C-alpha positions in Angstrom: -22.0 -12.9 27.8 -20.6 -16.4 26.4 -21.1 -17.7 23.1 -20.3 -21.4 22.3 -21.5 -23.0 19.5 -21.0 -26.2 21.8 -21.3 -27.2 26.1 -19.3 -23.7 26.4 -18.4 -25.3 30.1 -14.9 -25.0 29.6 -16.2 -20.7 28.7 -17.7 -20.4 31.4 -15.6 -21.4 34.0 -13.1 -19.6 32.5 -15.1 -16.3 32.8 -15.9 -17.4 36.0 -12.6 -18.0 37.2 -11.3 -14.5 36.1 -14.1 -12.2 37.2 -13.6 -13.5 41.0 -10.7 -11.3 40.8 -13.0 -8.1 40.9 -14.9 -9.0 44.4 -15.9 -5.5 43.8 -17.7 -5.4 40.8 -20.6 -8.1 40.6 -21.3 -9.8 37.6 -24.1 -11.3 35.7 -22.7 -14.3 33.8 -25.6 -16.1 31.2 -23.6 -19.0 28.8 -25.5 -19.8 25.3 -24.2 -22.5 24.5 -24.6 -24.7 20.8 -25.1 -21.4 19.2 -25.3 -22.4 15.2 -27.9 -19.9 12.9 -26.8 -16.6 12.7 -30.2 -15.9 13.9 -29.5 -16.9 17.1 -26.5 -14.9 16.6 -26.7 -11.9 15.4 -29.9 -11.8 18.6 -27.8 -12.7 21.4 -25.7 -10.2 19.9 -28.0 -7.8 19.8 -28.9 -8.4 23.4 -25.2 -7.3 24.4 -25.7 -4.1 22.5 -28.5 -3.1 24.9 -26.7 -4.5 27.7 -23.9 -2.8 27.0 -22.2 -6.2 28.1 -18.9 -7.7 27.1 -19.2 -10.8 25.1 -17.3 -13.8 25.7 -17.1 -16.5 23.0 -15.4 -19.9 21.8 -16.7 -20.6 18.2 -14.0 -22.9 16.5 -15.6 -22.7 13.0 -14.2 -19.4 10.9 -17.0 -19.0 9.0 -19.2 -18.8 12.4 -15.7 -16.9 13.9 -15.9 -14.3 11.3 -19.9 -13.6 11.5 -19.6 -13.1 15.4 -16.8 -10.8 14.3 -18.3 -8.7 11.8 -21.5 -8.0 14.4 -19.7 -7.1 17.2 -18.2 -4.2 14.9 -21.6 -3.4 13.6 -23.0 -3.3 16.6 -20.4 -1.7 18.7 -20.1 -4.4 21.2 -17.0 -5.2 23.2 -16.0 -8.7 23.0 -13.0 -11.2 23.2 -12.3 -14.2 21.6 -11.0 -17.2 23.5 -10.0 -19.6 20.4 -9.8 -18.1 18.4 -6.9 -16.8 18.4 -4.7 -19.4 19.9 -5.7 -21.5 16.9 -5.0 -19.0 14.6 -1.6 -18.8 16.4 -1.4 -23.0 16.2 -2.2 -23.1 12.5 1.3 -20.7 11.6 2.8 -22.3 14.8 2.0 -26.3 13.4 1.9 -25.7 9.7 -1.8 -26.6 9.8 -5.7 -26.3 9.4 -7.4 -26.8 12.1 -10.6 -28.7 11.7 -13.3 -26.7 13.4 -15.1 -29.5 14.8 -17.0 -28.7 17.7 -17.5 -30.1 20.8 -14.5 -32.1 20.9 -13.1 -31.1 23.8 -16.4 -32.1 25.5 -16.1 -35.6 24.2 -12.5 -35.9 25.3 -13.2 -34.3 28.9 -15.9 -36.9 29.2 -13.5 -39.5 29.0 -11.3 -38.2 30.7 -13.2 -37.8 33.5 -14.7 -41.0 33.5 -11.8 -42.3 34.4 -11.2 -39.4 36.9 -14.3 -41.3 38.9 -13.8 -44.8 38.3 -10.3 -44.4 40.0 -11.5 -42.4 42.8 -14.5 -45.1 42.8 -11.8 -48.1 42.8 -9.6 -46.2 45.7 -13.1 -45.8 48.0 -13.9 -49.4 47.6 -10.9 -50.8 48.3 -10.3 -54.3 50.3 -14.2 -54.4 50.4 -14.7 -51.4 51.9 -18.2 -49.1 51.5 -20.3 -52.8 50.6 -23.6 -50.6 50.2 -22.3 -49.5 47.2 -21.2 -53.0 45.6 -24.2 -53.3 43.4 -22.8 -50.0 41.7 -19.2 -51.3 40.6 -18.5 -52.3 36.9 -16.5 -55.2 37.5 -16.4 -57.1 41.3 -12.9 -58.9 42.3 -13.0 -61.1 44.9 -10.2 -63.2 45.5 -7.7 -64.1 49.5 -4.8 -61.3 50.5 -1.8 -61.5 47.5 -3.3 -61.8 45.2 -3.6 -58.6 43.2 -7.2 -56.7 44.1 -5.9 -53.6 44.0 -3.2 -52.8 41.5 -6.0 -54.4 39.0 -8.9 -52.6 40.8 -6.7 -49.4 39.6 -5.4 -50.4 36.6 -8.7 -51.6 35.4 -10.5 -47.9 37.0 -8.2 -46.4 34.8 -9.8 -47.8 31.4 -12.9 -46.1 32.7 -15.0 -48.5 35.2 -15.4 -48.8 38.8 -14.2 -51.8 40.6 -14.8 -52.9 43.9 -12.3 -55.5 45.4 -13.8 -58.1 47.9 -11.1 -60.0 50.1 -11.6 -63.2 51.5 -11.0 -63.6 55.0 -11.0 -67.5 56.2 -13.9 -67.4 58.8 -15.5 -64.4 58.1 -18.7 -64.4 55.9 -18.9 -62.4 52.5 -20.7 -58.9 52.6 -24.4 -59.2 52.0 -24.5 -57.0 49.2 -22.4 -59.0 47.1 -25.5 -61.2 46.5 -27.2 -58.3 45.0 -24.5 -57.9 42.5 -24.8 -59.5 38.6 -23.2 -62.6 38.8 -21.3 -61.5 35.4 -19.6 -59.1 37.1 -18.0 -60.8 40.0 -14.6 -62.1 39.2 -12.7 -64.9 41.6 -9.0 -64.8 41.5 -6.8 -67.2 42.5 -3.1 -68.5 43.2 -0.8 -71.6 43.3 -0.1 -72.4 47.3 4.0 -72.6 46.5 3.8 -68.5 44.9 1.5 -67.1 47.6 4.1 -68.5 49.8 6.8 -66.5 48.2 4.5 -63.6 48.2 3.5 -63.7 51.9 6.7 -64.7 53.0 8.6 -62.0 51.3 6.1 -59.4 52.9 6.5 -60.7 56.6 10.4 -60.1 55.7 9.6 -56.9 54.5 7.7 -55.9 57.2 9.8 -57.3 60.0 7.3 -59.7 61.0 7.9 -63.3 61.8 8.5 -65.9 58.9 6.1 -68.5 61.5 3.3 -65.5 61.3 -0.1 -67.8 60.7 -0.2 -65.4 57.2 2.9 -66.7 56.0 2.7 -70.1 57.2 2.0 -73.2 53.6 -1.2 -74.8 56.4 -3.4 -71.3 56.8 -2.6 -70.8 53.0 -3.8 -74.1 51.9 -6.8 -72.6 54.6 -7.4 -69.7 52.9 -7.2 -71.2 49.5 -10.1 -74.3 50.3 -12.4 -71.0 51.0 -12.0 -69.5 48.3 -12.6 -73.0 45.7 -16.0 -73.2 48.4 -17.0 -69.8 48.1 -16.1 -70.0 44.1 -18.3 -73.3 43.6 -21.2 -72.1 45.0 -21.4 -68.7 42.7 -20.8 -70.8 40.1 -21.4 -68.4 37.7 -18.1 -66.2 38.7 -15.6 -66.2 36.7 -12.2 -67.8 38.7 -9.1 -66.0 37.0 -5.2 -67.7 38.2 -3.2 -64.3 38.7 -0.1 -67.5 39.2 3.3 -66.0 38.0 1.0 -62.9 35.9 2.0 -59.7 35.3 -1.5 -57.1 36.5 -1.4 -56.1 32.6 -2.0 -60.2 31.3 -4.5 -60.4 34.7 -6.3 -56.4 33.4 -6.7 -58.7 30.1 -8.2 -61.3 30.6 -10.4 -60.1 32.9 -11.5 -57.3 29.6 -11.9 -60.5 27.2 -14.4 -61.8 29.4 -16.2 -58.5 30.2 -16.3 -57.8 27.5 -17.7 -60.7 25.9 -19.8 -60.8 28.6 -21.0 -57.0 27.3 -21.6 -58.3 24.2 -23.6 -61.1 25.2 -26.3 -59.5 27.2 -25.8 -56.1 26.9 -24.6 -55.6 30.6 -23.8 -51.5 31.3 
């Protein structure tokens, strides 16, 4: 039996991981989460005594932990205090007293897993992949090649936002799914021609490709930028951000500022 004054998810995972090492001994793990009342604690421990169960508990409040200790001794129940001994050790090591607030790990965990989920989303929806999921994104970045779509997506994802990016390719229509995305979530990216020529020429050199490849020529880049401007003109509600000579952090800051403004004004989720 597992008792926790919070969700108990961490304790349950630890117990289940441990019992996997005992394949010859079937174990039934039962979790009692958010246990705060003395009557609840006593009823659970009485049940553990009846079943001759091992009681595992993660309770951060010192008084509640002491209550459990007294009850397991009274009812002669075997127990493991998963967090108490560690907290006691930390109090001595840090010369400080634990706050004893239940659920803090879960709060931290939620933020952590939200960011992990956002990064996974950005990776799966990079460069126009999985367009059917565009409506699920918090942000959609649209721009021609080398306008920092991928690094921006990754950086913003680490802030917990699900970001997809869609390339603008000359002569290729945007995926139809982008019309299902709220205009206030889509951001266009542009760059000045001279800067883009330098970036693409450097890219061609790195790849060992000829400098006169259309990808890096001024005329072709002007055509691509013209196509991008036309797309943005037909979507006047998309903010367009110039990334020329800007660090990723600077552009991301501009996007986040606009995103928060729109979020506060329109109640976007």
